[in-house]
C-alpha positions as CSV (number, residue, x, y, z in Angstrom):
1,X,-0.6,0.0,0.0
2,X,1.4,3.4,-0.8
3,X,2.1,6.4,1.6
4,X,-1.0,8.1,-0.1
5,X,-3.3,5.4,0.1
6,X,-2.1,4.7,3.7
7,X,-2.6,8.7,4.5
8,X,-6.0,8.3,2.8
9,X,-7.0,5.7,5.0
10,X,-6.8,7.4,8.3
11,X,-8.6,10.8,7.6
12,X,-10.9,11.1,10.2
13,X,-14.8,11.8,8.3
14,X,-16.4,13.9,10.1
15,X,-20.5,11.8,11.0
16,X,-23.6,13.4,12.5
17,X,-23.8,13.8,16.1
18,X,-25.8,12.3,19.0
19,X,-27.1,15.2,20.2
20,X,-30.5,17.8,21.6
21,X,-32.3,19.7,21.8
22,X,-31.2,21.8,24.4
23,X,-35.0,23.6,25.2
24,X,-36.6,20.3,25.4
25,X,-33.8,19.6,27.9
26,X,-34.4,23.0,29.5
27,X,-37.4,22.0,30.9
28,X,-36.5,18.3,32.2
29,X,-33.8,20.3,34.1
30,X,-36.1,23.2,35.0
31,X,-38.8,20.2,36.6
32,X,-36.1,18.6,38.6
33,X,-35.0,21.5,40.1
34,X,-38.7,22.6,41.3
35,X,-39.5,18.7,41.6
36,X,-36.5,19.2,44.4
37,X,-36.9,21.6,45.9
38,X,-41.2,19.8,46.2
39,X,-39.4,17.1,47.8
40,X,-36.5,19.1,50.6
41,X,-39.5,21.7,51.8
42,X,-42.1,17.9,52.5
43,X,-39.6,16.2,53.8
44,X,-38.0,18.4,56.3
45,X,-41.4,20.2,56.7
46,X,-44.6,19.7,59.4
47,X,-43.4,17.2,62.3
48,X,-43.7,13.4,60.3
49,X,-39.2,14.2,58.8
50,X,-39.5,11.3,55.3
51,X,-34.9,10.5,55.5
52,X,-36.0,9.3,51.7
53,X,-37.1,13.3,51.1
54,X,-34.9,14.7,51.4
55,X,-32.6,12.2,50.3
56,X,-34.1,12.3,47.2
57,X,-35.1,15.7,47.2
58,X,-31.1,16.4,47.0
59,X,-30.4,14.1,44.0
60,X,-32.7,15.5,41.5
61,X,-30.9,18.7,42.9
62,X,-28.0,17.0,41.8
63,X,-29.6,16.1,38.5
64,X,-31.0,18.9,37.2
65,X,-27.5,21.2,37.3
66,X,-26.0,18.4,35.9
67,X,-27.7,18.5,33.4
68,X,-27.4,22.7,32.7
69,X,-23.5,21.7,31.7
70,X,-24.2,19.9,29.2
71,X,-25.4,22.5,27.7
72,X,-24.1,24.9,24.9
73,X,-24.4,27.2,21.2
74,X,-24.6,26.9,17.6
75,X,-24.9,30.4,15.9
76,X,-25.3,30.2,12.1
77,X,-22.0,29.3,9.8
78,X,-20.8,27.2,12.9
79,X,-20.1,23.6,13.9
80,X,-19.6,21.8,16.8
81,X,-17.2,18.1,16.7
82,X,-17.7,16.0,19.8
83,X,-15.3,14.3,21.9
84,X,-15.8,11.7,24.5
85,X,-11.8,11.6,26.6
86,X,-10.2,12.0,22.7
87,X,-12.2,10.0,20.5
88,X,-14.9,11.8,18.1
89,X,-18.5,12.0,18.5
90,X,-19.4,13.2,15.8
91,X,-20.0,17.0,14.5
92,X,-23.4,19.3,14.8
93,X,-24.7,21.9,13.3
94,X,-27.9,22.4,14.3
95,X,-27.6,26.1,15.7
96,X,-29.2,27.5,18.5
97,X,-29.5,26.4,21.9
98,X,-28.4,23.0,22.6
99,X,-27.6,19.9,25.0
100,X,-25.5,17.3,25.0
101,X,-24.5,14.6,28.4
102,X,-22.1,16.7,30.0
103,X,-18.8,14.3,29.9
104,X,-18.4,15.3,26.5
105,X,-16.3,17.8,25.6
106,X,-17.4,20.3,22.6
107,X,-14.3,21.8,20.4
108,X,-16.3,24.7,17.5
109,X,-15.4,25.2,13.9
110,X,-16.6,28.3,11.8
111,X,-17.5,26.6,8.7
112,X,-18.5,30.2,7.5
113,X,-16.2,32.1,4.9
114,X,-12.7,33.2,5.2
115,X,-11.3,36.0,2.5
116,X,-7.6,35.9,3.0
117,X,-5.0,37.6,0.4
118,X,-1.2,36.2,0.3
119,X,1.9,38.2,1.4
120,X,3.8,38.9,-1.6
121,X,5.8,36.3,-3.1
122,X,9.3,36.5,-5.4
123,X,9.0,33.9,-7.2
124,X,10.8,33.1,-11.2
125,X,8.4,32.1,-13.8
126,X,9.1,29.7,-16.5
127,X,11.7,32.0,-18.5
128,X,13.6,32.9,-15.1
129,X,13.0,36.2,-14.7
130,X,12.3,36.4,-10.9
131,X,8.6,38.6,-10.3
132,X,6.3,38.7,-7.9
133,X,3.4,37.4,-7.0
134,X,0.2,37.6,-4.8
135,X,-3.2,35.7,-4.4
136,X,-6.8,36.3,-2.9
137,X,-8.7,33.1,-1.9
138,X,-12.6,32.5,-0.7
139,X,-12.4,29.4,1.7
140,X,-14.8,27.7,4.0
141,X,-14.2,24.0,6.1
142,X,-16.6,21.5,4.2
143,X,-15.2,18.3,6.3
144,X,-15.0,19.3,10.2
145,X,-13.3,16.4,11.6
146,X,-11.0,16.9,9.4
147,X,-9.9,20.8,9.9
148,X,-9.6,20.0,13.8
149,X,-8.1,16.6,14.2
150,X,-5.8,15.8,10.9
151,X,-3.7,19.0,10.3
152,X,-2.0,21.5,13.5
153,X,-3.7,24.2,12.6
154,X,-5.7,24.9,9.8
155,X,-5.5,27.8,9.1
156,X,-1.5,28.6,9.3
157,X,-1.9,25.8,6.6
158,X,-4.5,27.6,4.7
159,X,-1.5,30.1,4.7
160,X,1.4,27.8,3.9
161,X,-0.4,25.7,0.9
162,X,-1.6,29.5,-0.9
163,X,2.1,30.1,-0.2
164,X,3.0,27.3,-2.0
165,X,0.5,26.9,-4.9
166,X,1.3,30.6,-5.8
167,X,5.0,29.5,-6.3
168,X,3.7,26.2,-8.3
169,X,1.6,28.3,-10.7
170,X,3.9,31.6,-11.3
171,X,7.1,28.9,-12.3
172,X,4.6,27.1,-14.8
173,X,4.3,29.8,-16.9
174,X,6.5,33.4,-18.6
175,X,5.4,36.6,-17.1
176,X,3.8,38.4,-20.1
177,X,4.6,37.3,-24.1
178,X,4.5,40.6,-26.7
179,X,3.6,37.8,-29.0
180,X,0.3,36.2,-27.2
181,X,2.0,32.7,-28.9
182,X,1.0,31.0,-25.0
183,X,-0.2,31.2,-21.3
184,X,1.4,34.4,-19.3
185,X,0.6,35.5,-15.8
186,X,-0.3,38.8,-16.7
187,X,-2.2,37.6,-19.6
188,X,-4.3,34.7,-18.8
189,X,-5.8,36.1,-15.7
190,X,-8.7,33.6,-16.2
191,X,-7.4,30.5,-16.7
192,X,-4.0,30.9,-14.7
193,X,-7.4,31.6,-11.8
194,X,-9.0,28.7,-11.9
195,X,-5.3,26.5,-12.7
196,X,-4.9,28.1,-9.3
197,X,-8.0,27.6,-7.7
198,X,-7.8,23.4,-8.7
199,X,-4.7,23.4,-6.8
200,X,-5.3,24.6,-4.2
201,X,-8.5,22.2,-3.6
202,X,-5.8,19.4,-4.2
203,X,-4.0,21.0,-1.4
204,X,-6.2,21.6,0.8
205,X,-8.7,18.3,0.9
206,X,-6.4,17.1,3.6
207,X,-7.9,19.8,6.2
208,X,-11.8,19.0,4.4
209,X,-11.3,22.5,3.3
210,X,-12.4,23.8,0.0
211,X,-12.0,27.0,-1.9
212,X,-14.6,28.4,-3.7
213,X,-12.8,32.0,-4.9
214,X,-9.3,33.0,-6.2
215,X,-6.8,34.4,-8.2
216,X,-3.4,37.0,-8.0
217,X,-4.0,39.9,-6.6
218,X,-0.3,41.2,-7.5
219,X,2.0,40.3,-10.3
220,X,4.8,42.5,-11.3
221,X,8.3,42.6,-11.7
222,X,10.6,41.6,-9.2
223,X,12.0,45.5,-8.2
224,X,15.6,44.3,-9.0
225,X,14.7,43.9,-13.3
226,X,11.6,46.0,-13.3
227,X,13.6,49.1,-15.3
228,X,15.1,47.1,-17.2
229,X,11.8,44.5,-18.4
230,X,10.1,47.6,-18.8
231,X,12.5,48.6,-21.3
232,X,12.2,45.2,-23.5
233,X,8.5,45.1,-23.1
234,X,9.0,49.0,-24.6
235,X,11.5,47.9,-26.7
236,X,8.9,44.5,-28.3
237,X,6.6,47.3,-28.1
238,X,8.0,49.8,-30.8
239,X,9.4,46.8,-32.7
240,X,6.1,45.2,-32.8
241,X,4.0,48.8,-33.8
242,X,6.5,48.8,-36.4
243,X,6.4,45.8,-38.3
244,X,2.5,46.3,-38.3
245,X,3.2,50.1,-39.5
246,X,5.8,48.5,-42.7
247,X,2.8,45.9,-43.6
248,X,0.0,47.9,-43.9
249,X,2.9,50.2,-45.9
250,X,3.5,47.5,-48.4
251,X,0.1,46.1,-48.7
252,X,-0.9,50.2,-50.1
253,X,1.9,50.5,-52.5
254,X,1.5,47.3,-53.5
255,X,-3.0,48.6,-53.9
256,X,-2.0,52.1,-55.9
257,X,0.2,50.5,-57.8
258,X,-1.5,47.6,-59.0
259,X,-5.0,50.6,-59.8
260,X,-2.5,53.3,-61.3
261,X,-1.6,49.7,-63.5
262,X,-5.3,49.1,-64.1
263,X,-6.8,52.6,-64.8
264,X,-3.9,53.6,-67.1
265,X,-3.5,56.4,-65.2
266,X,0.4,56.8,-66.0
267,X,3.1,54.4,-67.5
268,X,5.7,53.7,-65.4
269,X,8.9,51.5,-66.5
270,X,11.5,50.1,-63.4
271,X,12.2,53.2,-62.1
272,X,9.1,55.7,-61.7
273,X,9.0,52.3,-60.0
274,X,11.4,52.3,-57.3
275,X,10.8,56.4,-56.7
276,X,6.6,56.1,-56.2
277,X,7.4,53.5,-54.1
278,X,9.8,55.0,-51.9
279,X,8.2,58.5,-52.5
280,X,4.8,56.3,-50.3
281,X,6.9,53.9,-48.4
282,X,8.9,57.2,-46.9
283,X,5.2,58.5,-46.5
284,X,3.5,55.8,-45.0
285,X,6.3,55.3,-42.3
286,X,7.6,58.0,-41.6
287,X,6.6,59.3,-38.2
288,X,6.2,62.9,-39.2
289,X,4.0,65.1,-41.5
290,X,5.7,64.2,-45.1
291,X,7.0,67.7,-46.6
292,X,5.5,67.9,-50.0
293,X,7.8,68.7,-52.5
294,X,6.9,69.8,-56.2
295,X,8.3,68.8,-59.4
296,X,8.3,71.2,-61.9
297,X,10.9,69.7,-65.2
298,X,10.8,66.4,-65.7
299,X,11.0,62.0,-63.8
300,X,14.6,62.3,-65.2
């Protein structure tokens, strides 16, 4: 049997606890106290003393007061794990006033949603660039037995697994890709968030915790390379813009030459065609407006 299978067999599992309504037991406790007072008065009052009545009154009072030790309250989105001398006996999720035998201990645990934002973590992305990441996670306890008994501190466990999952996802993808040919941390937030949630659910299953929502709240290059990477991004953006501009200019020059030839506006030999192409490319690709020059003589 593998180690993972052994751990799976040793995991705790939440089961319903056998508890009672606190309101019913409160009435029983009050009835016993009233009965004890009546029997005590009846036993010691009058001329005939009745020792059995006094003993019964004391026993009823002790039982009534003992019942009071078994009351506890469960608020909305809260649960109580019941134990008997260290042995887990079940979990009570019923809201309101509840009661169990006084020698059973109760450990309360919140099952409401928790929102946590991790600290900024420095990670090396898929290309080895140091980046900073932080994640926001909404999680809640689904199995109280696992959360209380299978991990030391389930809240610290969540924080540790968040950091491990963020590091794993951050090292799996590059920070950015100017050509948009692969999944990146900056350009594919939804895909990265879905994968991060799946990784966290798998990691936190041992603690009986599920993740409702998660995503990156901070993503940036590390300060030591931020300025250099910014210049690289700017250079890549300029190159991409230039390539697009040249591609459009070539298409427009080709279209102009074809239309001139088809409509017979002017007959262009190779030299004139080359001059026109040069002029059009300068006009279309220049960063500043081109100044027109009127030729009053021959092209030659």
